[in-house]
C-alpha distance (Angstrom), angle and dihedral (degrees) to the residues before:
residue distance angle dihedral
M1 . . .
D2 3.81 . .
T3 3.81 115.8 .
L4 3.75 134.5 -168.6
A5 3.84 127.1 -154.2
F6 3.85 123.6 -135.1
I7 3.76 134.8 -150.4
S8 3.75 123.7 -104.7
W9 3.75 112.0 -140.4
D10 3.87 107.2 -157.1
V11 3.82 100.8 163.3
N12 3.81 121.7 144.9
P13 3.92 106.0 -138.2
N14 3.85 89.6 -143.0
I15 3.77 117.2 83.4
I16 3.80 90.8 -175.2
E17 3.83 122.6 12.9
S18 3.79 100.3 -176.4
P19 2.89 151.6 77.8
I20 3.94 83.6 -4.7
M21 3.72 118.7 9.6
I22 3.75 114.6 -124.5
R23 3.86 117.8 -174.0
Y24 3.82 128.1 -164.4
Y25 3.79 87.7 -125.7
G26 3.79 93.3 59.1
L27 3.79 92.3 43.4
L28 3.78 92.3 52.1
M29 3.70 91.5 45.4
A30 3.84 88.9 52.2
I31 3.94 89.6 49.0
S32 3.85 89.5 49.1
F33 3.84 90.9 56.5
I34 3.79 94.4 44.2
T35 3.78 91.4 49.1
G36 3.80 91.8 47.0
Y37 3.85 89.4 49.5
Y38 3.89 91.9 57.5
I39 3.84 93.6 43.2
V40 3.84 92.2 53.2
R41 3.71 92.3 43.0
K42 3.78 88.3 56.7
F43 3.76 91.5 50.0
L44 3.82 92.6 49.0
T45 3.79 90.7 47.9
N46 3.77 91.1 48.2
E47 3.85 90.4 54.4
G48 3.82 93.7 43.5
A49 3.83 93.5 -116.2
D50 3.82 123.5 166.6
A51 3.91 109.4 -75.8
E52 3.91 89.5 -138.9
W53 3.86 89.8 65.4
I54 3.84 93.0 67.0
D55 3.74 99.3 76.6
K56 3.74 91.4 39.7
F57 3.77 89.4 55.4
L58 3.75 90.1 55.7
F59 3.87 93.7 45.0
Y60 3.74 96.0 49.4
T61 3.86 96.1 43.7
L62 3.77 93.1 44.0
I63 3.77 94.4 53.0
G64 3.84 93.5 40.2
G65 3.86 92.8 46.2
V66 3.77 96.6 47.8
V67 3.88 98.3 42.9
G68 3.82 90.8 41.2
A69 3.80 92.9 51.8
R70 3.71 92.2 45.7
L71 3.81 95.3 48.2
G72 3.84 88.8 44.4
H73 3.82 91.4 57.1
V74 3.73 91.8 46.4
F75 3.83 98.0 49.4
F76 3.82 102.4 27.9
Y77 3.85 98.9 40.2
D78 3.81 115.0 14.9
W79 3.76 112.2 18.7
V80 3.83 91.0 127.7
D81 3.77 91.1 66.1
Y82 3.87 96.6 37.0
K83 3.80 99.1 47.0
D84 3.83 92.2 75.9
N85 3.79 93.7 38.4
L86 3.81 105.3 44.4
L87 3.83 94.8 161.6
D88 3.89 88.1 62.1
I89 3.83 86.8 68.9
F90 3.77 87.1 77.6
K91 3.79 94.9 51.7
I92 3.88 93.0 94.0
W93 3.83 92.5 154.5
E94 3.85 86.6 71.0
G95 3.73 90.0 65.7
G96 3.83 133.8 -112.9
L97 3.75 120.1 133.3
A98 3.80 126.8 154.8
S99 3.83 125.1 -154.7
H100 3.69 96.0 -146.5
G101 3.79 91.1 56.8
G102 3.78 89.6 45.1
A103 3.67 90.9 56.3
I104 3.87 92.2 50.9
G105 3.82 87.9 48.2
V106 3.77 95.0 51.8
I107 3.79 92.1 47.4
I108 3.86 91.4 51.2
S109 3.80 92.9 46.2
T110 3.81 91.4 46.3
W111 3.81 88.7 51.5
L112 3.84 88.7 54.9
L113 3.84 90.3 46.2
S114 3.73 90.8 53.8
K115 3.82 93.2 48.8
R116 3.81 97.1 42.8
V117 3.79 104.7 31.0
T118 3.80 122.6 12.5
K119 3.97 97.0 28.4
K120 3.80 86.1 -150.2
N121 3.79 133.0 121.8
I122 3.76 110.2 -72.7
L123 3.80 89.6 -125.3
W124 3.82 89.3 62.4
A125 3.87 89.6 64.3
L126 3.85 96.0 35.1
D127 3.76 92.3 56.3
K128 3.82 87.6 63.6
I129 3.73 101.6 34.9
V130 3.84 96.1 54.9
I131 3.88 90.7 58.5
A132 3.87 86.8 57.2
T133 3.78 88.8 43.5
A134 3.81 93.1 55.7
I135 3.85 94.2 56.5
A136 3.80 89.2 44.7
A137 3.71 90.6 54.4
C138 3.81 88.2 51.8
F139 3.81 90.9 54.8
I140 3.84 95.4 44.4
R141 3.78 91.6 54.0
V142 3.83 89.6 56.3
G143 3.81 85.7 51.8
N144 3.83 88.7 54.2
L145 3.83 88.5 54.1
M146 3.89 89.2 50.6
N147 3.81 87.0 52.0
S148 3.90 91.9 47.2
E149 3.83 88.5 -127.2
I150 3.81 139.0 130.9
I151 3.76 87.6 38.3
G152 3.80 128.7 -169.3
G153 3.75 130.0 -122.1
K154 3.82 126.8 -79.3
S155 3.78 111.8 -67.3
E156 3.81 140.2 -169.0
S157 3.82 92.7 -164.5
E158 3.79 123.3 118.9
S159 3.83 86.0 -125.7
A160 3.75 92.3 59.1
F161 3.84 118.7 119.3
F162 3.75 125.8 -132.5
F163 3.85 104.6 -157.8
Q164 3.78 96.9 -140.6
Y165 3.71 96.8 169.7
E166 3.81 93.4 52.9
A167 3.78 91.3 47.3
E168 3.83 89.6 52.2
K169 3.74 90.5 48.5
S170 3.87 92.5 50.6
I171 3.80 92.1 50.5
G172 3.81 89.9 45.9
R173 3.83 91.4 54.2
Y174 3.83 90.0 53.1
F175 3.73 96.1 52.0
D176 3.84 91.6 37.5
V177 3.88 93.3 -120.2
E178 3.84 132.2 122.6
E179 3.68 113.1 -89.4
S180 3.84 87.2 -120.1
N181 3.88 86.1 70.1
V182 3.83 88.6 59.3
K183 3.74 124.2 76.6
V184 3.80 125.1 -176.5
E185 3.76 112.5 -171.9
P186 3.76 118.1 -176.3
T187 3.82 107.6 -128.3
N188 3.81 97.1 178.5
R189 3.82 111.5 38.0
N190 3.81 93.0 -177.8
I191 3.76 130.4 99.0
E192 3.80 116.5 -157.8
L193 3.70 106.8 -130.8
D194 3.82 95.5 -138.3
G195 3.80 85.9 69.5
N196 3.83 94.5 -126.3
T197 3.78 95.8 113.8
N198 3.77 128.3 45.4
P199 3.84 120.9 -156.1
L200 3.71 114.7 -94.9
A201 3.79 134.1 -139.3
K202 3.80 137.3 -167.9
V203 3.74 113.4 -123.6
T204 3.87 123.9 -158.8
I205 3.78 117.3 -168.2
Q206 3.84 118.1 -170.6
V207 3.84 109.2 -154.5
S208 3.73 138.5 161.3
L209 3.80 99.5 -128.7
D210 3.83 125.1 112.1
T211 3.76 117.9 -102.3
I212 3.80 97.8 -104.7
N213 3.85 95.8 50.9
L214 3.84 89.3 39.7
K215 3.73 91.3 58.5
R216 3.69 93.6 50.1
Y217 3.73 92.2 45.6
Y218 3.79 92.8 53.3
E219 3.81 91.5 49.5
H220 3.84 88.4 55.7
F221 3.87 88.8 48.5
E222 3.80 90.6 54.3
L223 3.77 91.3 51.3
S224 3.81 94.5 45.6
N225 3.74 127.2 97.8
L226 3.78 92.3 -122.5
G227 3.80 90.8 100.4
N228 3.82 101.2 32.1
M229 3.86 108.7 151.0
N230 3.72 89.7 -143.3
N231 3.90 95.9 59.6
A232 3.71 109.4 105.5
N233 3.77 99.1 -135.2
D234 3.76 101.0 39.7
H235 3.85 122.7 116.3
F236 3.82 96.8 -164.2
F237 3.88 144.4 12.7
T238 3.70 129.6 -142.8
I239 3.80 122.7 -113.6
N240 3.81 119.1 -143.8
S241 3.79 95.7 -122.2
N242 3.83 131.6 128.5
A243 3.75 111.2 -85.2
E244 3.79 119.5 -140.2
I245 3.73 112.8 -128.0
T246 3.78 116.7 -154.7
T247 3.72 135.7 -179.3
T248 3.85 119.0 -130.9
N249 3.72 137.8 172.3
G250 3.73 90.1 -92.8
G251 3.76 95.2 51.4
S252 3.84 126.2 -90.8
A253 3.72 131.4 -17.2
I254 3.79 138.0 -164.3
V255 3.83 119.9 -138.8
S256 3.79 114.0 -170.9
T257 3.81 145.5 133.8
I258 3.69 128.6 -96.5
G259 3.84 135.3 175.6
I260 3.73 116.9 -116.9
I261 3.82 129.9 -148.6
P262 3.83 118.3 -141.5
R263 3.72 114.1 -157.1
I264 3.85 141.0 -158.6
P265 3.82 108.0 -94.7
T266 3.79 93.8 -128.7
Q267 3.87 90.8 162.5
L268 3.79 89.4 68.7
I269 3.84 95.4 40.7
E270 3.83 88.3 51.1
S271 3.81 94.4 44.4
A272 3.85 90.1 50.0
A273 3.80 91.2 50.9
Y274 3.84 93.4 51.0
F275 3.86 89.8 48.6
I276 3.81 90.1 54.8
I277 3.83 88.2 48.2
F278 3.71 91.3 51.0
I279 3.84 92.7 49.6
L280 3.83 92.9 51.0
L281 3.83 92.8 47.6
F282 3.79 92.8 46.1
I283 3.79 93.4 50.1
G284 3.81 88.6 44.5
Y285 3.69 90.1 56.8
W286 3.80 98.9 47.0
K287 3.77 103.5 28.9
W288 3.80 104.2 32.1
Q289 3.86 97.0 24.5
W290 3.77 94.3 -131.5
Y291 3.82 90.2 166.2
K292 3.87 87.8 78.1
K293 3.82 88.6 68.5
Q294 3.70 95.2 66.7
G295 3.81 113.3 -137.4
L296 3.90 94.9 17.0
L297 3.74 97.5 104.1
F298 3.89 90.8 42.8
G299 3.77 89.4 50.5
L300 3.75 94.9 46.6
F301 3.81 91.1 49.4
L302 3.82 92.4 54.7
V303 3.83 94.0 47.7
L304 3.67 97.4 43.2
L305 3.80 101.4 40.9
F306 3.85 97.1 41.7
S307 3.81 92.5 41.5
A308 3.77 87.5 55.5
R309 3.72 90.1 45.6
F310 3.89 90.4 50.6
I311 3.79 92.4 52.6
I312 3.78 96.7 42.5
E313 3.87 91.0 50.3
F314 3.94 87.6 69.9
W315 3.85 85.1 67.7
K316 3.83 95.7 48.4
E317 3.77 131.4 79.9
H318 3.77 109.7 -97.7
Q319 3.78 119.0 -95.8
T320 3.76 124.2 -143.0
L321 3.86 95.2 -27.1
D322 3.80 126.1 91.1
D323 3.87 111.8 -83.4
G324 3.76 89.5 -122.6
A325 3.86 91.6 58.7
S326 3.89 112.8 113.9
L327 3.87 89.7 -134.8
N328 3.76 131.6 27.5
M329 3.81 129.9 -140.3
G330 3.75 94.8 -91.1
Q331 3.85 91.1 55.9
W332 3.75 95.0 47.0
L333 3.74 89.9 52.8
S334 3.86 92.0 47.8
V335 3.79 94.0 58.4
P336 3.83 99.0 70.9
A337 3.79 88.6 40.1
V338 3.85 90.7 56.8
S339 3.80 90.1 44.8
I340 3.84 94.2 52.5
G341 3.79 89.2 47.2
L342 3.87 91.9 53.6
F343 3.78 88.1 51.0
F344 3.78 93.7 54.3
I345 3.75 92.9 44.7
A346 3.77 91.9 53.7
R347 3.80 90.9 43.0
A348 3.83 91.3 53.8
L349 3.74 95.4 46.4
L350 3.83 96.3 42.8
K351 3.85 90.9 47.4
K352 3.78 91.1 53.2
S353 3.84 90.2 47.8
A354 3.74 91.7 51.0
E355 3.77 91.3 50.2
N356 3.82 92.7 51.0
E357 3.78 90.3 49.2
K358 3.80 88.3 55.0
L359 3.74 93.0 51.6
E360 3.75 93.4 48.1
S361 3.89 92.7 50.9
K362 3.89 90.8 53.9
């Protein structure tokens, strides 16, 4: 029978854990804002805009994007949890940002920027900001990969990812040990294409319980729903087999077998799509001077980015809506974004055509 291997993703999301925690996600987000700053500065210089506007562009879009993304996550995806813990909304370091909310936040902050600073049409600013936003979205999705979050559906492809670090973290939480005391080692890296057999892994859990209690604890672990293969966000499932209990210098350890669930690396797919969109918009600005058709770049950004998002969502696990629903929350939110984008594309092209007709009639 033909078999395909998979990729084990064993990356700690923290670059530095002490004395100050630095995460890949935060670093990539910072890089995205710095990159966006220089891109927008280049655009403003090209159009002879006031040099004092550059820092204000960064300030307004940074605040608008982050606040909008946070509130978007809270209200679109996780209001059930936050409504009883409103102060947790401010704990942005714990994660939880939504691109749809970020887009709304950037639009609102750009409107304020246009009213208070540039005194220009909001589309003049948005046509520049969305190009920087596209490359920022690319970096942020790589950050999601480093966090082992926003995962794809189960896969039998050789490019599928088994999120090993996250599996070790989940097991560690259950046994109340550090994930560094849990080691999941794939023993069978092959996936049978008929879908009847999942790849297996040996799991070693170093704990400080005595042998008798450890045995009972593990039996309960096997029967729990923590590793249910049907749960959308799981990376493994337990197998009802006898666990080997060993004694080590550090205490006791469990050695057993679990089934592991490789998944589609939708973070990388989405990041690549956003990078392509950035390249197209960037070339469109410089080579084809699309910025002269006000609103065209903004409209293209909405159509391309949220169309890509809509399609890629089919490969992700559903978020907030029932698994049986035909569309998930990300897709429902993408539909109005694409519609608005089509409106601005048509508006930009028709307005230019009308202007050309006027010139020809003179």
